[in-house]
C-alpha positions, 0 to 999 in steps of 0.5 A, spaced: 418 834 209 417 836 202 418 843 201 417 846 193 424 846 191 429 846 185 436 843 186 441 848 184 444 843 179 442 836 176 447 831 179 448 824 175 449 818 179 456 815 178 457 808 181 462 804 178 459 798 181 452 799 178 452 795 171 456 789 175 452 783 175 453 782 183 450 789 185 443 786 182 444 779 184 439 776 190 441 777 197 442 770 200 437 768 205 439 767 212 440 760 213 437 759 220 430 761 216 426 755 213 421 758 208 416 754 205 409 754 201 403 749 202 399 747 196 394 751 198 398 757 198 399 758 205 406 760 206 410 759 212 417 761 216 420 758 221 426 761 224 431 757 229 433 761 234 437 759 241 437 766 244 431 765 248 431 758 250 424 755 251 420 761 248 417 761 242 414 767 238 409 766 233 405 771 228 399 770 223 400 774 217 394 776 213 395 780 207 389 784 207 386 790 212 381 795 212 382 797 204 378 791 202 372 793 206 366 794 202 362 801 203 357 797 208 363 793 212 367 799 214 370 797 221 369 789 220 376 787 218 378 790 225 372 787 228 374 780 226 380 781 229 376 782 236 372 776 234 378 771 234 378 772 241 371 770 242 370 763 240 372 759 234 371 752 231 375 748 237 375 754 243 369 757 245 369 764 248 375 766 252 378 758 252 384 761 248 386 766 253 385 762 259 389 757 256 394 761 254 394 765 260 395 758 264 401 757 260 404 764 263 402 768 256 399 775 258 393 778 255 396 784 251 403 783 252 404 776 249 397 775 246 395 780 242 393 783 235 392 789 230 389 791 224 391 796 219 389 799 212 394 793 208 394 788 213 392 784 219 397 781 224 395 776 230 401 775 236 402 769 241 409 769 245 409 763 249 414 758 254 415 752 249 419 748 254 413 743 253 413 743 245 406 741 246 405 749 248 407 750 241 403 745 238 397 748 241 399 755 239 399 753 232 392 750 232 389 757 235 392 760 229 389 755 225 383 757 228 384 764 227 385 763 220 380 759 218 375 757 224 372 763 227 365 762 230 362 769 229 356 767 235 351 772 234 351 773 242 358 775 242 358 779 236 353 783 239 357 783 246 363 786 242 360 791 238 360 795 245 368 793 246 370 796 239 365 802 240 369 803 246 376 803 243 373 808 238 371 812 243 378 811 247 381 815 241 376 821 241 379 828 242 382 834 239 387 830 235 382 825 232 378 831 230 383 834 227 386 827 223 378 826 220 379 833 217 386 833 214 386 825 212 382 826 206 386 832 204 393 828 205 390 821 202 386 826 197 381 822 193 383 815 195 381 809 198 385 810 204 381 816 206 375 812 206 377 806 210 380 808 217 381 801 220 376 803 226 371 804 221 364 808 222 360 807 229 353 806 225 356 800 222 359 798 228 352 798 232 348 795 226 352 790 221 349 784 219 352 777 221 353 775 214 357 781 212 362 780 217 362 773 215 362 775 208 369 779 209 372 773 213 371 768 208 373 772 202 379 774 204 382 769 210 384 764 205 391 761 205 394 764 199 394 771 202 396 768 209 402 766 212 405 764 219 412 766 222 415 762 228 421 764 232 423 758 236 429 753 239 425 747 237 427 743 231 424 747 224 423 740 221 418 738 227 415 745 227 414 745 220 410 738 220 406 741 226 404 747 221 403 742 215 398 738 219 394 744 221 394 748 215 394 743 209 387 742 210 384 749 208 382 751 202 380 758 199 372 759 199 374 765 194 378 767 188 377 775 189 383 778 186 387 782 192 388 789 189 394 794 191 391 801 192 396 807 191 395 814 193 393 818 187 397 823 184 396 831 184 399 837 181 397 842 185 399 843 192 393 841 197 393 845 203 389 844 210 389 849 215 386 847 222 384 849 229 381 845 235 379 849 241 383 843 245 389 842 240 395 844 245 401 845 239 402 849 233 405 844 227 406 845 220 407 838 216 409 838 209 408 831 205 411 830 198 408 823 196 412 818 192 413 811 190 414 806 196 421 804 197 422 797 194 423 791 199 430 789 200 432 783 195 439 785 192 445 789 194 443 795 190 436 795 194 440 794 201 445 800 198 439 804 197 436 803 204 443 804 207 443 811 204 436 813 206 438 811 213 444 816 212 440 821 210 434 821 215 440 820 221 443 826 218 437 831 217 435 829 224 442 831 227 442 837 223 435 839 226 438 837 233 444 842 232 439 847 229 435 847 235 441 848 240 443 854 236 436 858 235 429 859 239 425 861 233 422 854 233 422 848 238 424 842 233 424 841 226 424 834 222 426 832 215 425 824 213 424 819 207 419 813 209 414 809 207 407 811 209 402 805 206 404 799 203 405 802 195 407 809 197 412 813 201 413 820 203 418 825 203 416 828 210 417 833 215 415 839 219 416 844 225 413 845 232 412 853 233 411 858 238 405 861 239 408 868 238 413 866 233 409 862 228 411 866 221 418 867 223 418 860 226 416 857 219 420 861 215 427 859 219 425 852 218 423 852 211 430 856 210 434 850 214 430 845 209 432 848 203 439 849 206 439 841 206 436 841 199 441 845 196 447 843 199 446 836 202 450 835 208 457 837 210 463 832 210 464 833 217 457 831 218 457 826 214 464 823 217 461 823 224 455 819 222 459 814 218 464 813 224 458 812 229 455 808 224 461 803 222 463 803 230 456 801 232 456 795 226 463 793 229 461 793 236 455 789 234 459 784 230 464 783 235 458 782 241 455 776 242 448 776 238 442 777 243 437 779 237 430 778 240 425 774 236 421 781 235 427 783 231 427 776 227 419 777 226 419 784 223 424 782 218 420 776 216 414 781 216 418 785 211 419 778 207 411 776 207 409 784 205 414 787 201 418 781 198 425 783 202 430 777 203 432 776 210 439 776 210 443 774 216 446 779 221 453 777 218 451 778 211 448 785 213 454 787 217 458 786 211 454 790 206 453 795 212 461 796 212 462 795 205 457 801 203 457 806 208 464 808 207 462 810 200 456 815 202 458 822 201 454 828 200 453 827 192 450 820 194 445 823 198 443 829 194 442 825 189 438 821 193 434 826 195 433 829 188 430 822 186 425 823 191 423 830 190 419 834 185 414 839 185 407 834 185 403 830 190 405 835 196 400 836 202 401 842 207 398 841 214 398 847 219 394 845 226 394 849 232 389 851 238 383 855 236 386 861 241 391 862 235 387 862 229 388 869 228 396 868 228 396 863 223 398 864 216 393 863 210 394 859 205 396 864 200 401 866 205 404 860 206 405 860 199 408 866 199 413 864 204 415 857 200 416 862 194 420 867 198 425 861 201 425 858 194 428 864 191 433 866 197 440 866 196 443 861 201 450 859 203 452 852 205 451 850 212 457 852 217 458 850 224 465 851 227 466 848 233 472 848 238 474 841 240 479 840 246 483 834 245 482 831 252 476 830 257 480 832 263 485 837 263 487 834 270 486 827 272 483 826 279 487 824 285 485 817 286 481 814 292 483 807 295 478 802 297 479 801 305 474 796 305 472 789 302 466 785 303 463 779 299 456 778 299 455 771 297 448 771 296 447 775 290 455 774 288 457 781 290 463 784 291 463 791 296 468 796 296 468 802 301 472 807 298 476 813 302 471 818 300 465 815 303 462 812 297 460 805 296 461 801 290 457 794 289 460 790 283 456 784 279 460 781 274 455 778 269 455 774 262 449 777 258 454 782 254 461 780 253 466 787 254 460 791 257 459 795 263 454 799 266 454 803 273 448 806 277 450 811 282 445 814 287 443 817 294 437 819 298 436 827 297 434 830 291 430 836 290 426 835 297 433 836 300 433 843 297 430 849 300 423 850 298 425 857 295 429 852 290 424 847 288 422 851 281 429 852 279 431 845 281 426 842 276 430 845 270 437 843 273 437 836 269 435 838 262 440 844 262 446 841 265 444 835 261 444 839 254 450 844 255 456 840 255 461 840 261 468 843 262 471 846 256 466 842 252 460 845 249 455 840 247 457 840 240 464 839 242 463 833 247 459 830 242 464 831 236 469 828 241 465 822 243 464 820 235 465 812 235 465 812 242 460 808 246 461 811 253 455 815 256 454 818 262 448 822 265 447 825 272 440 825 274 436 830 280 429 828 282 425 829 288 428 824 292 435 822 290 441 824 286 444 820 281 448 818 275 447 813 270 453 810 265 455 805 260 460 803 255 463 797 251 469 795 255 474 798 251 471 805 252 471 804 260 476 809 261 473 814 257 466 813 261 469 814 268 472 820 265 466 823 262 462 821 269 467 825 272 467 831 268 460 832 268 460 831 275 465 836 277 465 841 272 458 842 270 455 847 265 449 851 264 448 854 257 444 861 256 440 859 250 439 852 252 436 855 259 432 860 255 429 855 250 427 850 256 424 855 260 420 858 254 418 851 252 416 849 259 412 855 260 408 854 253 407 847 254 404 849 261 400 854 258 397 849 253 396 844 257 390 848 260 387 847 253 386 840 255 379 838 257 382 834 263 386 840 265 382 842 271 380 834 272 388 832 273 389 838 277 383 836 282 386 830 283 393 832 284 391 836 289 387 831 293 392 825 292 399 830 293 396 835 299 402 840 301 407 836 297 404 839 291 408 845 291 415 841 290 412 839 283 406 844 281 409 848 276 406 854 273 408 860 268 407 865 273 412 861 278 417 859 273 417 867 271 418 869 278 422 863 281 427 860 276 433 863 275 439 861 270 444 864 275 442 859 280 442 852 276 450 851 277 449 853 285 443 848 286 447 842 281 453 843 286 449 843 292 447 836 291 453 834 287 458 838 291 460 831 295 460 824 293 459 822 300 454 816 301 453 815 294 452 808 292 454 805 286 452 798 282 457 796 277 454 791 272 457 787 266 463 783 263 469 785 267 474 782 272 474 787 279 481 787 278 481 790 271 476 795 273 479 797 280 484 802 278 479 806 274 474 806 280 479 808 285 481 814 281 474 816 278 469 814 283 474 815 289 477 821 286 470 824 286 469 831 292 467 828 299 465 832 305 459 834 308 452 835 305 445 837 307 441 830 308 434 832 311 428 832 306 424 838 306 418 834 305 410 834 307 408 828 304 401 826 301 397 823 306 391 818 306 384 821 308 380 819 313 373 820 308 372 818 301 372 824 296 368 825 289 370 830 283 366 831 278 368 835 272 365 837 266 370 839 260 371 837 253 367 835 246 369 828 246 363 823 247 366 820 253 367 819 260 374 818 264 374 815 271 379 814 276 378 811 282 384 812 287 386 809 294 392 811 298 395 810 305 401 811 309 400 805 313 404 800 309 410 796 309 414 796 303 418 790 303 418 783 301 414 779 300 409 784 301 411 788 295 409 781 291 402 781 294 401 788 291 403 785 285 399 779 285 393 783 287 394 788 281 394 783 276 388 779 279 384 786 279 386 787 272 383 780 270 377 781 274 375 788 271 377 786 264 372 780 265 366 784 268 367 791 264 369 789 257 367 782 256 361 781 260 358 788 260 361 791 253 362 798 257 370 799 256 376 797 251 381 796 257 381 798 264 388 800 268 390 798 274 396 800 278 398 799 285 405 801 288 408 803 294 414 806 297 418 808 303 422 814 301 421 819 302 415 816 307 411 810 306 405 811 302 401 806 298 397 808 292 392 804 288 389 806 281 383 803 277 382 807 271 378 807 264 374 811 259 367 809 257 360 812 255 358 818 259 352 815 260 355 808 263 360 811 267 356 810 274 354 803 272 361 801 271 363 804 277 359 800 281 361 794 277 368 795 278 367 796 286 363 790 286 369 786 283 374 789 288 369 787 294 368 780 291 376 779 291 377 782 298 371 778 301 371 771 296 378 768 296 376 762 292 373 767 287 380 768 284 383 761 285 384 759 277 386 767 275 391 767 281 394 760 279 395 763 271 398 770 274 403 766 279 405 762 272 406 769 268 409 772 274 415 767 275 416 766 267 417 774 266 421 774 272 425 768 269 426 771 262 429 778 265 433 775 271 440 775 269 440 781 264 444 787 266 438 791 267 435 786 271 441 786 276 443 794 275 435 796 277 434 790 282 440 792 286 439 799 286 432 798 289 435 793 294 440 798 297 436 805 295 430 802 299 434 798 304 431 791 303 432 786 308 436 780 305 436 778 298 429 774 298 428 778 291 434 775 288 434 767 291 427 766 293 422 769 288 418 763 286 417 761 293 415 767 295 410 768 289 408 761 290 407 762 298 402 767 297 395 765 298 389 768 296 387 769 303 393 774 304 391 777 297 384 778 299 386 781 306 390 786 302 385 788 297 380 789 304 385 793 308 387 798 302 382 798 297 375 797 302 377 799 308 382 805 305 377 811 303 377 813 296 377 818 291 372 817 285 374 822 279 370 822 274 371 827 267 364 828 263 363 831 257 361 839 257 355 838 254 352 833 260 353 839 264 346 841 261 343 834 260 344 833 267 
């Protein structure tokens, strides 16, 4: 965040290597990257990666975006992105989507695009065990680049979809943005070229104007393709040359790179909105963008920026622990648009402490600007950073395709050199030890000067009278600038070990092998059970997930409200003799983590560490479990922030709407989670935090633990016996005090009028208690959900142009009682709501009554589900979550692990149709519609 400041002294940059020739030499390109350029100017990048065999990820990059639009084309750069999916030279409408979905590609997740001010990017991720799929994908991208049809009928239909995308973003945040962006982007092209464009233009533009933009800017010299694959790069190169060599530019228009204009005066924008839900001060100092990383010097500057941003984040995190004047603050340096960066930051404020909160935030920002960071702060972060680099270097490289593609993106748009991971690690280890307070202060000085500053203050309308005006803000800035401040100090006492006394070890008293999933099951003497699953995804890594039925519902109802605060307060209060800060300091450079969880129906723990830190991980878990702390300041902060958030939520136009839905869905159960300011003030007590924690964690009996990672059972057994087997045992309250939601016997309607945005929100809910939560029925739910997504998208979006997206969620549970809930949701034009609801119900009815209606869609969805399962199966997270669910819900057998593909393939259209009939046709539903406030009078 830019605060108008003068550094106490000028700092000279001193580095003995600045003048060395090596420092300015070009960094070596990653040898796995094949980069080339065709005669027509088209650039290609092919990265050979075997990390995800049989899968390829592609990006089509265009060096043009909304900034290249002419005044009557606003929104058309983004509109072209939509049209690419609505017919090209070789693919008629929806053929691209249908083909890719048949190969396991999921629309939205694996197939997508985006348009910004400076760029347009198209994305495909696809299974390429059959190399023809990669050829076809390259062919599709060539059509997007040079063969979009722009059929007039499809343009007219897509107008509604794009306008609905615009509509979906309307609300308080958007209204505030429309007012402050012209100030932030002062008199620049950026202020006039938001990618979504202008509604009037989207409704009325002539076909030729979108074709004009396409032919002017979609040309080889402004485009590239990036592919990450395990297929031979030379073979991929031949595909690219075959597809893209044939095209020539239809325009020679110069690509102009725009910058934000400079200004001397600090610009202010103080705004309120009736529906805004937070008070935030933001300060932006506009600077030149950081250059692409091409040399060691560039890399060093990027690393210094990384250190500065992390240290500023850590400082404000620590400040938040110590005071209650403001909620949280930030201070960072980053790029904001292609040619400009910002020194940016801000503060979230309490409504009853606005000016004092701003003052205290400015003081702390000024303290950083004058004195930088302490030696201890820098050393702590440096140790953490170097430890992470060394862990990364030692571990097997599991880098995902998305990471490589992001680096190629920077190569194309910013001119960066893509370097190998080993080179990056070597540079990090070389330069991280050289970064000190002087280096960081010099870095900030090079970015900070009084010009090009914008101050934004946004708040709910109800707080308008409490906001400082422009002159008051100027005065505050000046006062803080003139203050005499001292450097940051933060003394903390750090014990020399986690546990004063080691626990008495328990014993493994029973052992069983579960060959179906390669598990070893141990029963321990304190009544706990441990399942061990050695994996090969990460060498020398371990994670533990522990769980037991219980949670908040097992408490007395008088404790429900305070119980909501147990996890956030104890989780941020340290443990044993350690304060939060002392525990963080003690664990610097250590990979061990442990988090205890208390939710509605379970209590649990999640831990992880590299194998070398496994003992620390076990000790940390034991410490937090047996010796929890509750810090008074943390409690007051959490309570105050929660109350203010709840009060501010009432300003949202959806508040009454969501409350009405919750009351119908949850019934009597709502008492456990329905929190109000009045209830918190009346029921929540600090002195009850630890007793409630201990009532659920005082005994570990019946806890089940899933241990996953690269370990040998013999090597981990002593730690499991001591730190899990050493946990306290004994009786505990098992029963639920629970009145669960029930499915109604008749349909219900909710109609709420609220909000100024010209949009309607629609939710259709169906819920029933008569469900068998077991495999393969769970997979029937998943397939029905995906079928409905496809059919509703085709009807509501593609055919009727009434929505931007449709949400479908079908979920079930058996704990604390059987329940299945289905939800269809979308936003739309208010006048279209009833028509689209009828169309949605029509699609549901067709799925329920005509199994043949979705035969081809189901075939594609099965391929997608199986492909997604194969991608995740075997990973640590897969085993941890799937085994936890297996034992928590008590599923019969291990079919999810061993029969998934067969179960999916054996599910028939008839069984899906029957499920839809049972749970969406024959189950009474809730139709909930939120209309704009002005429709109340119109109707």
